[in-house]
Wavefront OBJ file of the C-alpha trace (Angstrom):
o trace
v 90.505 81.070 69.571
v 88.385 78.140 68.485
v 85.352 79.823 70.024
v 85.982 82.991 67.953
v 86.278 81.003 64.754
v 83.033 79.222 65.553
v 81.232 82.527 66.170
v 82.464 83.947 62.854
v 81.381 80.811 61.012
v 77.925 80.946 62.589
v 77.549 84.631 61.697
v 78.506 83.849 58.106
v 75.915 81.091 57.945
v 73.256 83.408 59.365
v 74.035 86.155 56.848
v 73.940 83.727 53.908
v 70.691 82.263 55.196
v 68.970 85.623 54.744
v 70.557 86.367 51.313
v 68.248 86.039 48.318
v 69.277 84.865 44.866
v 68.711 87.662 42.368
v 69.217 87.434 38.606
v 70.413 90.212 36.310
v 70.733 89.796 32.536
v 73.495 91.946 31.017
v 73.967 92.448 27.291
v 76.385 94.453 25.148
v 75.011 95.873 21.902
v 77.127 97.384 19.156
v 76.072 100.895 18.198
v 74.007 100.799 14.974
v 74.334 97.006 14.988
v 73.571 93.860 16.953
v 74.508 92.146 20.204
v 78.103 91.185 21.050
v 78.245 87.414 21.320
v 80.220 84.246 20.806
v 81.037 84.891 17.131
v 83.492 87.645 18.130
v 84.439 86.242 21.540
v 81.855 88.054 23.615
v 81.999 90.998 25.999
v 83.410 90.718 29.517
v 80.955 91.698 32.253
v 81.659 92.602 35.878
v 78.918 93.379 38.397
v 80.246 95.213 41.490
v 78.818 96.435 44.748
v 79.329 100.212 44.451
v 79.768 100.569 48.218
v 82.946 98.499 48.558
v 83.881 97.429 45.018
v 83.194 93.760 45.747
v 82.698 91.703 42.587
v 79.290 90.043 42.836
v 79.364 88.331 39.430
v 81.715 88.144 36.454
v 81.761 86.437 33.059
v 81.432 86.793 29.287
v 78.367 87.262 27.123
v 77.638 84.154 25.067
v 75.137 83.415 22.330
v 74.082 84.762 18.942
v 74.054 88.366 17.729
v 70.264 88.433 17.502
v 67.499 88.753 14.930
v 68.704 91.066 12.151
v 65.220 91.912 10.865
v 63.901 92.764 14.309
v 66.942 94.755 15.417
v 67.919 96.555 12.231
v 64.882 96.720 9.958
v 61.760 96.945 12.138
v 60.422 100.017 13.958
v 60.524 99.549 17.730
v 57.643 100.513 19.952
v 57.874 100.937 23.686
v 58.514 97.649 25.535
v 59.658 95.893 22.352
v 62.064 93.123 23.370
v 64.986 92.864 20.961
v 66.482 89.665 22.362
v 65.360 86.050 22.609
v 66.672 82.995 24.431
v 69.491 82.580 21.872
v 70.685 86.180 21.970
v 74.064 86.837 23.575
v 74.082 87.881 27.190
v 75.572 87.219 30.607
v 73.218 86.121 33.371
v 74.580 87.431 36.658
v 73.262 85.592 39.708
v 73.971 87.396 42.969
v 73.021 86.787 46.571
v 71.933 89.951 48.395
v 70.020 90.525 51.604
v 69.103 94.179 51.046
v 68.670 96.622 48.142
v 72.149 97.036 46.659
v 73.461 99.648 44.253
v 75.624 97.867 41.691
v 77.907 99.002 38.903
v 77.738 96.987 35.706
v 80.976 97.182 33.707
v 81.411 95.833 30.182
v 84.655 95.478 28.220
v 83.867 94.697 24.615
v 84.840 92.902 22.477
v 86.957 91.017 25.013
v 89.306 89.403 22.452
v 90.005 92.495 20.319
v 92.183 94.648 22.532
v 92.902 97.262 19.869
v 89.162 97.925 19.582
v 87.981 97.411 23.170
v 85.498 99.870 24.609
v 84.600 100.016 28.286
v 81.039 100.978 29.148
v 79.323 101.044 32.520
v 76.141 101.975 34.321
v 74.685 101.703 37.821
v 71.360 100.427 39.095
v 69.682 99.155 42.232
v 69.183 95.439 42.674
v 66.319 94.447 44.960
v 66.566 91.004 46.616
v 64.567 88.455 44.632
v 63.471 90.971 41.978
v 65.019 89.595 38.780
v 65.835 91.798 35.799
v 65.577 89.578 32.736
v 64.439 89.870 29.108
v 66.688 92.387 27.374
v 67.954 93.201 30.875
v 70.613 95.886 31.120
v 71.915 96.740 27.645
v 75.162 98.700 27.321
v 75.935 100.313 23.963
v 79.379 99.714 22.441
v 80.292 102.303 19.782
v 82.925 101.878 17.096
v 84.443 99.530 14.520
v 86.873 96.637 14.855
v 89.802 97.343 12.528
v 92.700 94.996 11.797
v 95.452 96.102 9.413
v 96.488 93.000 7.464
v 99.013 94.466 5.008
v 101.710 95.521 5.687
v 101.947 93.564 8.911
v 103.491 94.682 12.192
v 107.267 95.242 12.058
v 107.480 93.847 8.538
v 110.746 94.534 6.687
v 110.237 95.445 3.029
v 113.081 96.020 0.588
v 112.766 99.240 -1.398
v 113.548 97.483 -4.671
v 110.680 95.009 -4.169
v 108.035 97.742 -4.033
v 106.145 98.047 -7.369
v 105.601 101.397 -9.077
v 101.971 101.305 -7.933
v 103.138 101.350 -4.316
v 102.754 99.243 -1.175
v 99.364 97.609 -0.806
v 97.433 98.509 2.347
v 94.700 96.075 3.392
v 92.463 96.287 6.437
v 89.645 94.107 7.724
v 86.811 96.163 9.254
v 83.637 94.915 10.954
v 81.057 96.288 13.342
v 81.697 95.848 17.076
v 79.474 92.754 17.074
v 81.368 91.286 14.120
v 78.568 92.158 11.694
v 79.766 92.490 8.071
v 80.412 95.718 6.183
v 79.947 95.929 2.418
v 78.692 98.247 -0.314
v 74.899 98.658 -0.200
v 74.676 96.176 2.679
v 72.853 96.604 5.974
v 76.114 98.129 7.204
v 76.881 100.129 4.086
v 80.501 101.007 3.364
v 79.286 103.814 1.082
v 78.427 105.733 4.265
v 81.894 105.231 5.735
v 85.095 107.187 5.286
v 88.124 104.916 5.541
v 91.636 106.313 5.197
v 95.216 105.387 5.980
v 97.291 108.136 7.614
v 101.020 107.608 7.096
v 104.101 108.802 8.938
v 107.730 108.322 7.896
v 110.425 108.646 10.534
v 107.927 110.293 12.862
v 106.824 112.950 10.354
v 103.535 113.125 8.463
v 104.009 111.494 5.058
v 100.533 111.593 3.543
v 97.278 109.694 3.440
v 95.341 107.429 1.114
v 91.707 106.413 0.714
v 90.846 102.752 1.262
v 88.087 101.312 -0.920
v 85.821 98.338 -0.190
v 86.163 95.730 -2.997
v 84.631 92.904 -0.965
v 82.885 92.224 2.345
v 84.888 93.588 5.311
v 87.968 94.215 3.135
v 89.330 97.722 2.544
v 92.281 98.345 0.244
v 94.513 101.129 -1.040
v 98.095 101.757 -2.106
v 100.899 103.870 -0.708
v 103.600 105.265 -2.995
v 106.982 104.729 -1.344
v 110.308 105.773 -2.888
v 112.506 106.062 0.190
v 113.746 103.787 2.932
v 112.694 104.561 6.490
v 110.510 103.739 9.448
v 106.847 103.928 8.509
v 103.659 104.020 10.555
v 100.164 103.480 9.164
v 97.031 104.443 11.076
v 93.793 103.298 9.470
v 90.612 104.975 10.641
v 86.943 104.436 9.804
v 84.284 107.095 10.343
v 80.543 107.096 9.752
v 79.144 110.627 9.985
v 75.567 109.328 10.087
v 76.028 107.182 13.207
v 79.136 108.707 14.792
v 80.908 105.345 14.836
v 84.703 105.490 14.651
v 87.547 102.980 14.783
v 91.344 102.962 14.530
v 94.238 100.536 14.135
v 97.952 101.324 13.826
v 100.972 99.317 12.684
v 104.656 100.058 12.042
v 106.927 98.626 9.359
v 110.369 99.236 7.900
v 111.454 99.911 4.312
v 115.096 98.996 3.704
v 117.169 100.661 1.035
l 1 2 3 4 5 6 7 8 9 10 11 12 13 14 15 16 17 18 19 20 21 22 23 24 25 26 27 28 29 30 31 32 33 34 35 36 37 38 39 40 41 42 43 44 45 46 47 48 49 50 51 52 53 54 55 56 57 58 59 60 61 62 63 64 65 66 67 68 69 70 71 72 73 74 75 76 77 78 79 80 81 82 83 84 85 86 87 88 89 90 91 92 93 94 95 96 97 98 99 100 101 102 103 104 105 106 107 108 109 110 111 112 113 114 115 116 117 118 119 120 121 122 123 124 125 126 127 128 129 130 131 132 133 134 135 136 137 138 139 140 141 142 143 144 145 146 147 148 149 150 151 152 153 154 155 156 157 158 159 160 161 162 163 164 165 166 167 168 169 170 171 172 173 174 175 176 177 178 179 180 181 182 183 184 185 186 187 188 189 190 191 192 193 194 195 196 197 198 199 200 201 202 203 204 205 206 207 208 209 210 211 212 213 214 215 216 217 218 219 220 221 222 223 224 225 226 227 228 229 230 231 232 233 234 235 236 237 238 239 240 241 242 243 244 245 246 247 248 249 250 251 252 253 254
């Protein structure tokens, strides 16, 4: 028994002795925006061996969202590097002893579960042949939407609702956390933002949400009856194809 254990240990040492450290930079980039980094909690990265599913490396992207002028305002020629040493990324360091097909999976943004998008790709890693610079960049489409008013499962008395209606407020940012505002780099004038409303499981109507200040979208909902209400706020940019959704439920008491 002891002899078998010794043989296994020696084989393991031999295998590791021939493995070569190989580096792979992985980044998540919001569609029509910048890199997903520490300011929004990062993106979660998993690098797997496609043959057996073994996790070779795992962690979150950390760092800044990148250079706004370079990423959003400058034309990009072939081989243009969009990142620098401060730009958010996850450096996967794996030990392999032969060319290995890996699957790179990204869940982003990791701390905003209502907005999370999973993206993946596959590539060959060659022992000792690092992939750095921008590395592997996975695009994350969408918007992060948080409905602030009403809040989840809030009870509102019918008599307390003003004639103008219940105020609906949502916070909306790009998937990297980049700000949205009128005439800004991420221009709310190009975005359609609406609240779709149900009452007791039946369609009740919808209302447009306007953008009075950075990241804030507001509207009102006329309510004259008690019931169980559901609000789904969506954002849509026809120019980029970005979309986002958040839903909450609340109760109006008679």
